Residue, then its C-alpha position, 0 to 999 in steps of 0.5 A: m621567667k617569673e619569680e615570687g617570694t616571701l617577705e619577713r619584716a624585721h621592724d616596723l620603723k618608716p625608713s628616713p627619706s634623708d638616710i642612705y640605706m644598704l641593699y644585699f641581693k644574691g640570685l643563684v642557679s643549682k643543678a638538682e639530682t634529677a638534672e633540673l635546674l633550679a633558681g632562688f633569690g635572696v633580698a635583704i635591706l639594711d638601715q645605716d646601723e646595719n639593722l635588718l628591715f626586711q628580707m626576702k626569699g623565693p624562687l626563680h622560675g626558668s627552664d633555662i635562666t642562667d647565674f647571670e640572670a638570676e643575680l640581676m632579677a634578684l637585685k631587680l626584686g630589691l630595688t623594687r621593694a626599695v623604691s615602694m618602701g619610700i627609701t630615696h637614698l640606696s647603696i648597692y652591694c654587688d659581690h659579682d664584677q660583672i654586675f657591678e660593672l653594669v651598674m656602674g654602666r661601665s659595661a653594655p650587655e650582649v645578650n638580649n635577656i640581659a638588656l631587658l633586665m638592665d633596663d628594668v634595673q635602670r628604670i627603677t633607680q631612676q626613681l631614686k635619688s642617688t645609688i652607690p653601687v659598691l663592689v664586695t671583695d669578701q663575703n662579710h655577714q650581710a652577703s653570706f646572709v643573702t646568699k643563705l637566703a637563696m640557698e634555703v629557697i633551692d634546698s627547699e625546692i630540691t626537698i619539695r620535688m624529691s617527695s612528689m615526683t611521680c613516673s608519668i608513665c607507671l604512676n609509681n611515687n616510691f622510688k628514690a631521686e636517683d631512679i628518676l630521669i627528667s625528660s627534657l630541661l625544657c619540658g621537665h617531665r619525670f619518669c622512672k629510668e626503667c620506663v623510659k628505658r623500655y619506651i626508647e626500645v619500642k620507639l626505636l624498634e618502631g622506626a622513630v626518634p624517641r620524644c618525650p613519653y608525656y601526652q602531646c609533648k613534642s620536647m626531644l630525647t637526646l642520648s645526653s640526657c638518657a646517658s644514666l640508662l645504660i643504653t646498649p650499643r645497639l640500641q645507641e647505633m639504632w637511635e643514632e641511624r633513627i636521627k639520620e633518618e629524621s634529617i633526610p626527606m622520606a622522598d630523598r631517602v636512598y638504602c644501599p640494596n646490598t641486604n648485608c649493608s642497607c646503608l642510610m643515604s641521601k639522593t640528593e648528596l648522591s646525585k654529585y657523584t653519579i655516573q650515567g645513573w649509577c653510584c656507589c654506596v657510601k659504606c660497602t662501595i658496592p655500585f647500584c642504580i640510583n633510580c631502580k635502587v638495586p644492584w647496577h644493571d650494566n648495559m641494560s637501561c631502567n625500562d629493560y631491567k624492569r621489563l626483565m625482572g618482571t618475568n625473572l624474580t628472585t626468590e625474595d621478590r616473588k615471596l615479597k609479590l605474594l605476601a602483599n596480594r595476600l595482604m592487599w598491599r600496594q606499593c607507592e610509584k614514587c619511593k617504592h616502599m609497600i603500604e598497609r591500609s589499615e582504615g580509612c577511604i581509598h585515597v591514600t597519601c605515602r609519607c612521602g607525599y605521593s597520593f594515589c588510589y589504594t584500588c587501583g594505585a593510579e595517582w591521585t589527583k586534586e582535581k579529578g582523583c582517580c576513576h574511582k573517586e565517583e564510586m567512594d564519594a557515593d558511598l562516603h554521602c551514603i554514610g553521612v546521610i544515615v550517620g546518627m540515625d536508628i540501628p537499622l540504618a546503622w547496620l547498614l552503614f557496617t554492611k556498605c564498609l564491609n562491601w567496600n572493602k571487598k570491592i577492593e580485595l575483589r580488585f586485588q585478586k584479578q590483578 
């Protein structure tokens, strides 16, 4: 958390070392219309005749700053200023019961952030000869004055931020504050609601959990932070499903084979209720094989079922196999998901972590790779030699890559 402020000196009087001066402080936290937290502070020091020596106000920066922290930060700033002015005797006026108890030493902070701030406060007060904490039970003129200073800072921050809001997606800055959505209290990136709504729809359809759309920002969007977008029940259900998917490791995911259900489950959780290889879907209760991930094949082992289905494919399975052969897809031997290689070498790593050769489908080991590794290494060596050379050699590189893809395509046709 950082703080900054503006100082306005009311008098050029030099404080007397023997006089007692009065410190008033106030820290405020407010939530703007964009749901972003804004904080400000006000500090004033007066002499014995209640003449204002100076006033100070400014913003407090912190993504998760609390009211309690803002109060202590204002007190810390006021004490620092008093010490720098040469004041040695100070009455500290508090309008917050808990702050008063802490300054009096009658209570101890329970939160680490508060404890650190109180350590700073105590370290500064030790530089003064005397301090007298005073509890303000009603808002007198001076207490109201510093509260007004803190509010002025917050109002100014709101005005500045509202006037400089630009959607980071469409770059439009001609909209009202209610049309802006803050992606997360942690990052504070701003987008117009229409852009965020479309972004969420696209990410959910891609099978991903929506994150902050800002480039390389990893803050998560939540259903609660996007409540104002009027997301449809269908998208909300899809969002909850994506969150559930992300919470289950890829290799541990099991989907109900019933085409009318497709409920996502955890293999680890299902194994607790598995009886001789079969279990029931938690949603539709249809029994299925947890190993083959197909409807339960009673009185038939998994190997016998695979051999049988290899020669007696259903219409849907036959169509899928023809499509996979035509588009040169590979099926991961571990999680059984279909994989399409868009670019790169033949060494493919599935999202479940299983590595295999895209040419033959064999497992790719760290030591040996597979039988096609030497051929791939030779091609990669050739590419490494000619990179950065003249146009004829660049054309040779392009031809080499085409030939490698043709080799893969021919092998698929033979299978």
